[in-house]
N, C-alpha and C positions, 0 to 999 in steps of 0.2 A: 502492501501499499502506500500512497506517496507522504513522503514526512507533510507534518504537518505548518503550516506560513505560523508563525507566529507574530501575534502584534506588538511590536517593540514601538509605544509612543515615547518623542526626544524625552521625553521630563520623568519615565519610568525604566525599572530596573532594578529585578522581585531581590532584596537581600533581608536579612531578619536585621530590623529595627535594633537600636542600642537602647538601653533606658529613656538618659538626657535628651533621645530626640520622638520618642513615642508618647511617652509620662507627662498627665497633667503637671503636677507639683514640679518637677525637673522644669518643665519647659516654662510653665509663669515664672518661675525663681529666677530664670537665662534673661524671659525679654522684659520683667518687669522691670531691670537694669540696663541691659541693653536697646531696650525699645520707653523707657517708661512715661514719655512721653507722648508715640506714638497712638491714633484710637485705634480700639480694637473693638467697640462694642457701637454702636447706635440703634439704641430702640427706638421702639414704636411714638414716643414723646419725644424724638428729640434729642435727650439726653443722650449720652455715650461717657463709658466710660476709656480710660488709654491703660497701657498695659499694669502701667503700676497701680492705680487704681484698682483693676482687676484683681492682681495680688493682691490689694488688702482688704477687700471685700470680699473674697475668697476666703482668707487667715478669717475674718471675722467670723461668718458665717460656717467655718469648716469645726472653727471653736464652740462655738453654737451646739453644734450638732455632737462633737467631744464630750460637753456639758449637760447634755442629753443620751450619753449614753454609747455611742455610736463610736465604734474601732474599726482599727482595719480589717478587712472583707468582709465584711456587715451586710447587709443592701440594704439600700436605702429608698422608698419609694416614693416617687416625684410625683403629681401628679397636677399638673396646672398648665394650662396655657402658656405659648410663647410667651416670653416675656423675660424683665428683667430679675423676677425672682426669679422663674427656674430656670437661669443662666444659671447665677449665683449656686441655686444649690446642688445643681452638676457640680459644676467646678469643684463647688466645696468639698461637694464626695469625695470626688478625684483625688484632689490634691491631700482631706486623710489620709485615704487610703482602701475605704471602704466602694461599697459598688453603687452604680448607678442605676436605677433600673426605672424607667421613665412610664408611665402610667401611657392609654392611647384615653380623652380630655370624654369620649363620646363613653367609654365605658359604666356600665349599669348592672346590677343584676347577676346573673350563674356569672357572665364575663367576666365582671371585675372579683364576684369572691373567688374565683379562677385563683385570676392573676396574683388576688392579693395572698388565697394563702400555696402556692405555686413557689411567691418569692423567701417566704420564710421571716419576710424583715419584719420588726417591730416598731418600727418606725416611717412612717410615711409625713410630706411634705403637700398640703394640698390648696384646693382653691377653697374659696368660706361657698362657695355658689354648687359645688360640689360636696360639697359633706351630706346634705341632705340622701342620697344616694347611697351613703355607707350606713343611713340605720335600718338600711331594708333587707341587710344582709348579714351572716355572719363571720364576722373578723379576723376569725380566728386567732393566730398570734401572735396579730398587730397588738403593739401595748400604746403607743403612743402617735397623736396625729398633730401636728403643728399645724395653723390654720393662718392664712394671705389671704388677702383681699377682703377684710373684716370677721365679722364676729361672727359663732358660729354654735349651734346646739351640742349639747356633752352628748358624747354615744355611753352606752351603759357599757361598762369592762375597759373602757379607753380611755386613756387622760389624752383631754384636748386641751390643746396649746394654744397661745396668740405667737404671734408673726416675733414681738421682741424678743419670743426664746430663741430662737439662730445668730441674736447679736450676742458673741462673747467678745474676749480678748482675744484681740488675733494676738498680741507681743508675748498674751501667755499658754499661747498653742503648742502641746506638746505629742511630735511626728515620731512616728515609727520611724522603721526601714522604709527604704525607696521604695515602691513600687517597681515594679520591673517589667520585659517585653510579653513575660507568658501570664500576668496576675489579672483579674477579669477588671476589663475597667466598667464592662455595663450590662446589661440582662436584656432585651429586646424580646419584647410580647410581640411575634410572629401569628397569622394566623393562622387557630387550629383547622384542618383539612380533612383529615380522617379522624376524628378527636379535639378536645380542648385545646385551647392558644398553647401553644410551649413558646418556655422565655429561652432566649440563644445566649446562651452565654459568649461574649465576645472579646479578648484578649485585646489590650492595649496594641498589641502587635501587629494583630488582624484591621483598628481603624484606623493607623497609622498606613497604612499596609492598603486599606479601601481608598483613603483621603490623598496618597499622594501617588495611585493607579489611577486616581478621578481627574485632580486639582494640581496636579502636579508640577504645571505651567504655570500656577498660582505665584508673584510676587509679595512684598512687604505694596507694592502701590495698588494688586487688587484688595474688591471688597465683594464679600458673599455676601449676598439672599436671599435672606428665608422668609416663607410664608408659607409652609408645612410643617406639622404638628413634628414638634420634636422626640418624641416617641418613636420614630419612625430613625432607620438605618440613612436616608438619604441625605435630612437637613444634619444629623448628629456628623455624620462623613464631614459636610459642608463647614459644619463650625468647628473640628478637629485637624480638618486642611488647614483654617486658617490658622489658627493656634503653632501646625506642622509650619508651614512659609512667610513665619510672622507679618500675616493680615489682616483688613477687619473683618466684621461681617454686621449688615444690618437682619434682627430681629422684627418682622411684624408675626401677629399674632394670626391673620390668615391670608389670604390671596385673595385683592380685588381686581374686578379684571376694567376696569375702567380707569383706574386710579395705580394701576402697575408700571405707566412707562411714565407717567407722574413721577411715582416714588424712584424708581433708577434712575430718573434724571437728579432729583432733589438729594440719594445718599449717594453719589456716584459709585452706583454697582457696576461690579464691571463683571460678574459670572454668577448665576443660580449652582447650586447641587442637582437642579435637574427639571425638563420642561415635558411635563406626558402629551398625551394626544389632545383633552379636553380643553389645557387651559393654549395650546398651540392655533387651537381651530377656535376656540373664544375672541386673540388677539386680534386672526389673521383676519376672521369678519367685522371689527372693526372700521370705521370709513377713513381712507386712504389720508395719509399729512404730508403736504411738502419733506416738513421734516422729522417721518419715521425713520430714520438712520440716523439724524442725528439723537443718540443717546448714548453712554459710554460702557455698556450692552457690548464683551468683546470675544465672548464664550461660551457655549451652550451644550449640555450634555442631554442627547434623544437619545431615546430606544433604538431608531436607527434611520437612515438617511429614507425619505422619498419628496415623491415633486414635491409635496407639500411641505416638507420642511425643509427644502434647498429654497423653494418663494421665499418664504416663511423669511431663511436666515438672509435672501438678499433682502427683502424688503423693509428689514432691521440692520445689517450692518454688521451682524456678529457670523462670528466662526462655530461650526460647532462640529461634534463625534457624537459617531452613537455605540453605545456597548450595554452588556448585559452583565447583571449582578443582581445577589438579595443577602439579604438582613444576613444569612448564615454564612456568603462570602464574602471574598475582598475582590472585586472588578472575575470576570471568567473570561469573558472576550471583550475588545473593545475595539473602535474601526480607528481609520489614520483619519486626521484631521478632514474636516469637510471631505468624507470620504462619496466619492458618486454610485455605489456598489449598492444600488437598491432594495430597500427591504434588509438588508444584513444589519445581526447589530455585532460585526469584528472577526479579529482571529480571538485566539485564545492569549491572552499575556502571559511573560516572559515569567517562569517558579510554578509553574501550572504544566498538570497534565493532563489533559481534558479525552473523556473518551465518549461516543454515543451508542449507546446500547441495546439491548432487545432485554424482557424480562427474566431474562438468565444472566444476564452480566455481561452479555456475551456482541462486542463489537459490530455495528451495523455499518452495508455495503454505503459507499460514498452514497451522497442523494434518498438515504432511506432515513424515516422516521425515527430516532431510537432519544433515548432518557441520557441526557446530558451529569454526565459521573464526572467529577476529578477527584485532585490527591495534589499534595504541593512539594514544594521542593525544600521551603523553610518552615524551622513549626512553626505554627504560633500566630500562621498568617489566616487564619481561615477561624469559624466557631471553632471551639470546644466543646460538643454538646450541649445538649439541652436542658436547664437545671429542672434539679429532682422528679429529673425521664428518662432513671436510667433501658427504657426499654424504647420509644423515642429513638434514644439516641444511636442506642446498638442497629434501629431498623435503618436509620440514614448513613449508619457507616457502614454499614456490610461490605464482606469484602475488602474492607481498608480501603473505599473508595467513597468518600463521600456523595447520596443523590440526592440531585435538588426535585425529583418528582418532573420536571420540565421535559417537556418535545421540545424538539430541535430538530435538524437538520447541517449538513454542509458539502458545499459542493466542490466540485475538484479544485478549486484555487485553496478551499481553505479556508473560507467565506463559513462562517454561522448561521443561523436563520430560529429564527422565534418563528415556533409554530403553534403551542399549543400549552395547556399543562395536565400532565397527566393526573398531579392532586386532583381533588374537589373541593375546587375555590373558585370563590367569584371573584371579579375585580371591579368596582364601583365606587367613583369617583375619588379617587386615588384610595382606595381602599382595599387590600385585602380581605373577601369576608370568607369564613370558614359556615360552607352549608348546614355543618355540622354541629352550630351554634343556634343557626333560625332552626333546623329538623327540633332540637330540645327545647326550646318553646312553643313553637306551632304545636309537638304532643302533648302540652300539659293544657292544650286547651279540652273542654269538655265535647266528648261525641268523637275526639281525632284520634282514627285507628295506625293509619302506615302514612308520613311524611316523604318527598323528595324535593329539596331546592335545589336547583339547576341556574345555569347562568342564559338568557337570550339575547340575542342582538337588542344594544342602547345603541344611544346617540355618539357620536364623534371615538368609535371605535369600542364604548365604554360595554358592562355588562351591565343590566335589569335583573332582577332577581323573581323566580317562576318558582311558588311552592306550590307542588302538588301533591294532593292528598283524598284519602277514602276516607269516607266516614264509618263508623262501629257500624254494626249494625242494627238497624231501627232507629238513627239519626243520623239528622240533619246535620250540616255546618254551612254559616251565612256567611259568604269571606267579608262582608264588610264586619259583623262582629269580630271575625278569627281578627282581622287589622286589627280593628281597637285595641285587641286584648294583646296584640304584640306587640302598639308601639311604645307602652313604658316599661316594656319587656328586653328590650334593646334600641342601640345606636340608630338615629332615623336613617340613613342609607345602608340599612338593613333589611329594615321592613320591604318585606316582598311589594311589587308592584303587579305584579300576578298572581290568578288564586284558578287554579283551574283541579275539579275531585272528579273524578272516578270512580266509582260504585269499588274499585280496589286494584290497588297498585302492583304491576310487573314483579315475579318474581322471578330468585335463583334456583337452583335447586336447595343452595341451604340457607330459602328463608330472606337472601337479602336483597332488598329491593334496584330494580332492573336501569339503574339512569341512563343509559346508551340509548335506547329508545324511545325516554321520555323529551331526551335533547332534540333527535332527532326528528321528533313530532313540533317540538318547540313549540309558538302560542298557536292553539287550535281555536276553532270560530267561538265555539263555549266559553274561552279563557277569560275570567273577571276581570278587568284594567282599572286598578284604584285612581287613577286620576280622569279616567273617564266617567266613575262614578264622582266625584268631587272629590274625591280628597285627596291631594297636592300635601305632603309633605311640608312643614320649615322646619326650617334648620335652629336650632335653637345656639345661643353663644358659643357654648362649647361642642360643637358640633361642626364637620368638614365642611365646606361649599359646596351644593347641590348645583 
């Protein structure tokens, strides 16, 4: 077989980073001296932190966490919107040698309870407006919740503490051994596909590799614009890349399309951690202006080059590159800058072995679709397994290779093309949705016997959620009433748009629902449409833009 050509962006060559290159404490200590007056962060209210101020805020907050009992290796849950408060909590957690575990601010119900229990964390920092959701669930081992953004009601069995609890004496901070590349910097909760959501254990070396492989083009003059939730690996790597490259970040709570280019110009943003198709389509449909190309944005990461991507980049005058990665990895394939290989997400980066295989891990021929699996040449540069989930870890790492669960194909020139997800996941509004979580909630509704949540095509390449169900014998299920039941039990982007009711769902010999046939049938004439019925969900403050 022809050797696969590697993608070697001029800014990246794989290696194991040193601790002083990849650990938050060492980086901040160095840059607070070398670049004391340089701006590191611009917040939505236009306030700024220099690198020296960032270190001071970080040490003060780390001292507060230490006073509350947080020690190196502990997990600290961060349940906050993008904000200065979120950034200081993250930096302080890592500075102390603890593990940053951000939760999606859309979490509620069973999804939230599972993440809290799985984390093993005793301390959470949360926004006041989110606290009522905690009162609805079992908080397991959680002992202390520090509330920012207002007062909050007490929670049974948990100490609810004011924001001032995070204000400690930075000069009195007692630090242990400096963090190392193999220490766990973060636990990122990614969508459950065949079961509950999993916490990806991300070492510092993985974050460094991801950041440099994606954003090694950055210089201290660059500014990363962040507008997607800091519970996802992409914006996390955006912040981290700015630290590694001694650059700066702009942190906004969410994407506001009508203001995007004004925000880019006003803040001097030169790059973003990624721009999905839905955002591109929204911006591309804005009326053209003579000054569209007069903006500081110079480099954008996309999934894959296409005619629309090329036209978009030409109109707004920026360079682009494609890539494919996931929370568990650190860039798997990447394209050349301004690649014209249509729909290809690139070639494998240096430092990885990549294969496309069948269900028995046997490599498939060139041009055939297979599951992408990989392993690294350097330790700790991809995930260290799933937190408190040895079964899922063993399943993903079988035969010594990490299995992505995604279907791709490769052409004779070594270019990779994303095809689909083998994993049972749905992608909507920039979020990976677990069909398992939707099905679990639907099964709690009286009268529902079997359910299957599947994706159907939506606008801008997005998925919409179709829930197919069968009622219990002698029972009927009203789609509107079921939807009203589901709304308070899940994030708004998870609530099914479509509901189809069948007498019974097709099953395998082992009594598992056969989703393949349901996917193939898609939307049928009798399928109920929530939006056609007049129920259009409105975004809550702490939920992604729909």
